[in-house]
C-alpha positions as CSV (number, residue, x, y, z in Angstrom):
1,X,-215.6,179.2,92.6
2,X,-214.6,177.1,89.8
3,X,-211.7,179.3,88.9
4,X,-210.7,181.2,92.7
5,X,-210.0,177.0,93.4
6,X,-208.3,176.7,90.3
7,X,-206.2,179.4,91.0
8,X,-205.8,178.4,94.8
9,X,-204.7,174.9,93.4
10,X,-201.9,176.2,90.8
11,X,-201.2,178.5,94.0
12,X,-200.6,175.8,96.4
13,X,-198.4,174.0,93.4
14,X,-196.6,176.2,92.2
15,X,-194.3,177.6,95.9
16,X,-192.8,174.4,96.4
17,X,-192.1,174.2,92.6
18,X,-190.6,177.7,93.2
19,X,-188.9,176.9,96.7
20,X,-187.2,174.1,94.6
21,X,-186.0,176.3,91.6
22,X,-184.6,178.8,94.1
23,X,-182.8,175.7,96.5
24,X,-180.7,174.9,93.1
25,X,-180.0,178.4,91.9
26,X,-178.3,179.1,95.2
27,X,-176.6,175.6,95.2
28,X,-175.4,176.7,91.7
29,X,-174.5,180.4,92.7
30,X,-172.2,178.4,96.1
31,X,-170.5,176.2,93.8
32,X,-169.9,179.3,91.2
33,X,-168.2,181.0,94.1
34,X,-166.1,178.4,95.7
35,X,-164.3,177.7,92.4
36,X,-161.4,179.8,92.9
37,X,-158.0,179.5,92.4
38,X,-156.6,178.4,95.3
39,X,-152.8,177.4,94.6
40,X,-153.0,181.0,93.5
41,X,-154.2,182.2,96.3
42,X,-151.7,181.1,98.4
43,X,-149.0,182.4,96.2
44,X,-150.2,185.8,96.3
45,X,-150.6,186.1,99.7
46,X,-147.3,184.0,100.5
47,X,-145.6,187.0,98.7
48,X,-147.1,189.8,100.6
49,X,-146.4,188.1,103.6
50,X,-149.6,187.8,104.6
51,X,-149.2,184.7,106.7
52,X,-152.3,183.3,107.8
53,X,-154.4,185.9,105.9
54,X,-154.9,182.4,103.9
55,X,-156.5,179.4,105.1
56,X,-155.7,175.9,102.3
57,X,-160.1,175.2,102.1
58,X,-161.5,174.9,99.1
59,X,-165.3,176.0,100.5
60,X,-164.2,179.5,100.8
61,X,-167.1,181.9,101.3
62,X,-167.8,184.5,98.4
63,X,-167.5,187.4,101.5
64,X,-163.5,185.7,102.9
65,X,-162.8,185.6,98.8
66,X,-164.2,189.6,98.0
67,X,-161.9,190.6,101.2
68,X,-159.3,188.3,99.9
69,X,-159.1,190.3,96.5
70,X,-159.7,193.5,98.2
71,X,-156.3,192.8,100.5
72,X,-154.6,192.1,96.9
73,X,-155.8,195.4,95.3
74,X,-154.5,197.5,98.3
75,X,-151.5,195.4,98.2
76,X,-150.7,196.1,94.7
77,X,-151.2,199.6,95.0
78,X,-149.4,200.3,98.5
79,X,-146.3,198.8,96.0
80,X,-147.0,200.9,93.2
81,X,-146.7,203.8,95.8
82,X,-143.4,202.8,96.9
83,X,-142.1,202.0,93.6
84,X,-143.3,205.7,93.1
85,X,-141.4,206.9,96.2
86,X,-137.9,205.3,95.4
87,X,-138.2,206.9,92.0
88,X,-138.5,210.2,92.7
89,X,-136.0,209.7,95.8
90,X,-133.3,208.6,93.5
91,X,-134.5,211.0,90.9
92,X,-134.1,213.9,93.3
93,X,-130.7,212.2,94.3
94,X,-129.5,212.3,91.1
95,X,-130.3,216.2,90.8
96,X,-128.5,216.7,94.1
97,X,-125.9,214.8,93.1
98,X,-125.6,216.8,89.5
99,X,-125.9,220.4,91.1
100,X,-123.2,219.6,93.8
101,X,-120.1,221.5,92.4
102,X,-116.4,222.0,93.5
103,X,-115.1,223.3,96.3
104,X,-111.8,224.4,96.0
105,X,-111.4,221.7,93.9
106,X,-112.6,219.6,96.3
107,X,-116.8,217.9,96.3
108,X,-118.1,218.1,99.7
109,X,-119.7,214.7,100.2
110,X,-122.2,213.6,102.8
111,X,-123.7,210.9,104.0
112,X,-127.6,210.3,102.7
113,X,-130.7,208.0,103.6
114,X,-132.6,207.2,100.2
115,X,-134.5,204.3,101.8
116,X,-134.9,202.3,104.7
117,X,-130.9,201.1,105.5
118,X,-130.1,202.9,102.2
119,X,-126.9,205.1,103.3
120,X,-124.8,206.1,100.6
121,X,-122.2,208.6,100.4
122,X,-123.2,211.2,97.5
123,X,-122.2,214.9,97.2
124,X,-123.5,217.6,99.2
125,X,-124.2,221.7,97.6
126,X,-124.4,223.6,100.8
127,X,-126.1,226.7,100.9
128,X,-124.4,230.0,100.4
129,X,-121.9,231.8,102.9
130,X,-124.0,234.5,104.8
131,X,-122.5,237.4,106.7
132,X,-123.3,235.5,109.9
133,X,-122.3,232.2,109.1
134,X,-119.5,229.8,109.1
135,X,-118.3,226.8,106.8
136,X,-117.6,223.6,109.0
137,X,-115.3,220.9,108.7
138,X,-116.7,218.2,110.2
139,X,-113.9,216.4,112.3
140,X,-116.0,214.4,114.5
141,X,-119.6,213.1,114.9
142,X,-121.8,210.9,117.3
143,X,-124.9,208.7,115.9
144,X,-127.4,209.3,117.9
145,X,-130.7,206.9,118.6
146,X,-132.5,209.0,116.0
147,X,-129.7,208.5,113.7
148,X,-130.8,204.7,114.0
149,X,-134.5,205.1,114.1
150,X,-134.3,207.1,110.8
151,X,-131.9,204.7,109.2
152,X,-133.9,201.6,109.7
153,X,-137.5,202.8,109.8
154,X,-137.1,206.2,107.9
155,X,-138.6,207.6,110.6
156,X,-138.6,209.0,114.2
157,X,-141.8,209.6,115.6
158,X,-143.6,212.0,114.2
159,X,-140.6,212.6,111.8
160,X,-140.7,211.1,109.3
161,X,-138.2,210.7,105.7
162,X,-140.4,211.9,103.1
163,X,-137.3,212.9,100.9
164,X,-133.4,212.1,100.2
165,X,-131.4,213.6,103.5
166,X,-128.0,213.6,105.3
167,X,-128.0,212.3,108.5
168,X,-126.8,213.4,111.8
169,X,-126.3,216.5,114.7
170,X,-123.9,215.4,117.1
171,X,-121.0,217.2,115.8
172,X,-117.1,219.0,116.3
173,X,-114.9,220.3,113.9
174,X,-112.9,223.3,112.6
175,X,-114.5,226.8,111.3
176,X,-113.0,227.1,107.9
177,X,-114.1,230.4,106.1
178,X,-116.5,232.9,108.3
179,X,-119.6,235.4,106.9
180,X,-118.5,239.1,107.0
181,X,-120.6,239.9,110.2
182,X,-119.1,237.5,112.2
183,X,-116.4,238.7,114.7
184,X,-116.2,236.0,117.2
185,X,-114.9,233.2,115.6
186,X,-112.3,232.9,113.2
187,X,-110.4,230.2,110.1
188,X,-108.9,227.0,112.9
189,X,-110.9,227.9,115.6
190,X,-112.2,224.4,117.1
191,X,-115.5,224.7,118.1
192,X,-119.0,222.4,118.3
193,X,-121.9,223.0,117.1
194,X,-125.3,222.9,118.3
195,X,-127.6,221.2,116.0
196,X,-131.0,223.1,116.5
197,X,-131.6,226.0,114.7
198,X,-134.5,228.1,116.0
199,X,-136.4,231.2,114.6
200,X,-135.2,233.9,117.0
201,X,-137.9,235.5,116.6
202,X,-141.1,234.4,118.2
203,X,-141.9,234.6,121.9
204,X,-140.3,231.6,123.1
205,X,-136.9,232.3,121.1
206,X,-137.3,235.7,122.9
207,X,-137.8,234.4,126.7
208,X,-134.6,232.5,126.6
209,X,-136.2,228.9,126.2
210,X,-135.3,229.1,121.9
211,X,-135.1,225.1,122.3
212,X,-139.7,225.1,122.5
213,X,-139.0,227.1,119.2
214,X,-142.2,225.5,117.1
215,X,-139.9,226.5,114.0
216,X,-137.4,224.9,115.2
217,X,-135.2,223.3,112.3
218,X,-132.6,220.5,113.8
219,X,-129.8,218.5,111.7
220,X,-130.5,215.2,110.7
221,X,-134.5,215.7,112.1
222,X,-136.3,215.8,108.8
223,X,-136.9,217.7,107.0
224,X,-134.0,219.4,107.8
225,X,-130.3,217.6,106.4
226,X,-127.5,216.7,109.4
227,X,-124.1,217.0,109.6
228,X,-123.0,213.6,108.5
229,X,-121.0,215.0,106.1
230,X,-117.2,216.9,104.8
231,X,-118.4,220.2,105.4
232,X,-121.3,222.3,106.9
233,X,-122.9,225.5,106.9
234,X,-124.2,226.9,110.0
235,X,-124.8,230.1,112.3
236,X,-121.3,231.4,113.9
237,X,-124.2,232.3,117.7
238,X,-124.2,228.3,117.4
239,X,-120.9,227.9,117.6
240,X,-118.5,227.4,120.7
241,X,-114.9,227.7,120.7
242,X,-113.2,224.1,122.2
243,X,-110.8,224.9,125.2
244,X,-107.6,223.6,124.0
245,X,-108.1,220.6,126.1
246,X,-111.6,218.9,125.2
247,X,-111.1,217.4,122.0
248,X,-113.3,217.4,118.8
249,X,-114.6,214.2,119.7
250,X,-115.4,215.4,123.6
251,X,-116.9,218.2,122.1
252,X,-119.3,216.4,119.6
253,X,-120.7,215.2,123.1
254,X,-121.3,218.8,124.1
255,X,-124.7,217.8,122.6
256,X,-126.0,214.4,124.5
257,X,-124.3,215.7,127.1
258,X,-126.8,218.6,127.0
259,X,-129.4,216.4,128.0
260,X,-127.7,215.0,131.4
261,X,-127.2,218.6,132.4
262,X,-130.7,219.7,131.2
263,X,-132.6,216.7,132.9
264,X,-130.2,217.8,136.1
265,X,-131.4,221.2,136.4
266,X,-135.2,220.2,135.7
267,X,-134.7,218.0,138.3
268,X,-133.1,220.4,141.2
269,X,-130.4,218.7,141.5
270,X,-128.0,219.9,144.5
271,X,-125.7,218.8,147.3
272,X,-128.6,217.8,148.9
273,X,-130.2,215.2,146.9
274,X,-129.3,211.4,146.2
275,X,-130.7,210.7,142.2
276,X,-131.5,207.2,140.9
277,X,-131.2,207.3,137.3
278,X,-132.9,204.5,135.2
279,X,-131.4,203.0,132.4
280,X,-127.3,203.4,131.6
281,X,-126.9,203.7,128.4
282,X,-125.2,206.7,126.7
283,X,-127.4,209.5,128.0
284,X,-127.8,207.9,131.2
285,X,-124.3,207.8,131.6
286,X,-123.8,211.5,130.9
287,X,-126.3,212.7,133.4
288,X,-124.9,210.7,136.2
289,X,-121.7,212.7,134.8
290,X,-124.3,216.0,135.2
291,X,-125.5,215.2,138.8
292,X,-122.2,214.1,139.7
293,X,-120.8,217.4,138.8
294,X,-123.8,218.7,139.8
295,X,-122.8,217.4,144.0
296,X,-125.2,214.8,144.5
297,X,-123.8,213.1,146.8
298,X,-125.1,209.7,146.4
299,X,-126.1,208.5,142.7
300,X,-128.3,205.2,141.8
301,X,-128.2,204.0,138.6
302,X,-130.2,200.7,137.3
303,X,-130.2,199.0,133.6
304,X,-130.8,195.2,132.7
305,X,-127.1,194.7,131.1
306,X,-124.2,193.8,133.1
307,X,-122.0,196.0,130.8
308,X,-123.5,198.9,130.6
309,X,-123.9,199.0,134.8
310,X,-119.9,198.0,134.7
311,X,-118.9,201.0,133.1
312,X,-121.4,203.3,135.0
313,X,-119.5,202.0,137.7
314,X,-116.3,202.6,136.5
315,X,-117.7,207.0,136.3
316,X,-118.8,206.5,139.5
317,X,-122.4,205.3,139.8
318,X,-122.4,204.8,144.0
319,X,-124.6,201.7,143.6
320,X,-125.8,200.2,140.3
321,X,-128.9,198.0,140.0
322,X,-129.5,195.5,137.9
323,X,-133.4,195.3,136.9
324,X,-135.5,192.9,136.8
325,X,-138.2,192.6,134.4
326,X,-140.5,192.2,137.1
327,X,-141.3,196.1,138.1
328,X,-142.7,195.0,141.5
329,X,-139.4,193.1,141.8
330,X,-137.7,196.5,140.5
331,X,-138.8,199.1,143.1
332,X,-138.4,196.5,146.6
333,X,-134.5,196.0,145.0
334,X,-134.1,199.9,144.8
335,X,-135.5,200.5,147.5
336,X,-134.5,198.7,149.9
337,X,-131.0,198.6,148.7
338,X,-131.0,202.6,148.5
339,X,-132.3,203.1,152.0
340,X,-132.9,206.7,151.5
341,X,-135.0,208.9,149.6
342,X,-134.5,209.0,146.1
343,X,-134.3,211.5,143.4
344,X,-135.8,210.1,139.6
345,X,-134.3,211.9,137.3
């Protein structure tokens, strides 16, 4: 029994000693983990605009430090990817510039989007003129909201700019050259360009709804180059001759006007339809004009901006409503002022 008692005694005395040693080791580990260069971490995160991700507390636990190190690594990787993308875009732009040749002694120049808020005028090499194509010298072009989105963020909805791209799609110009099979247009004709090029082969195109073609190539929508250039090559059947009474500037507005016309068609606007338009921006204003042309007897338009509402009034709106930020108040005001059933466009 003596050996067993001796073992028991050693176990009883040894257990507290093990606990003490374990606590000492844990304390040393904690001290090691908290010995970090806090000033360095603060500088790193200020550089990465990570306000709120860093706290000036030297008693930072190891898990927090691990997260910071992981974030720092990810941020550096993102920086590297951005540098690689910028380098690639710059190289592609230089290649395009080198390829762009002379056209009757004149380089075709265009507005290239190279990066966020980075727009440069550089040569633009046009594709060969096909038998059913025309070459158009662009004389007027509108700036669409999608152009602004591309310029500010390099994307619009799910369309992301991944390489240098010529922007712009609301345009009109004068034909300078026609393909061998083009009979409907001639050099010197003033035309408005429809910016969407469909496949013209799928069932949707054959049904006449080519605007819904899944293979649509749209001016200034990645990856298709746009029309903010001296000249473009475009299918002749998508170029529409302008009457003498319509200016080139007005011709460039045919594309946004078509949005208003399409809205009125979808809404079934007719001479007994009262119309409510929410928003007096450019599209809202052309929708106002289209609704009036469709015969709408009364049109109400709402917006938060006095200047836009004033323009809408001058263009023929029967009533303007300055919209409140309270959505419930908006509808109360609109319905109480209008006093009739409104058709929302």
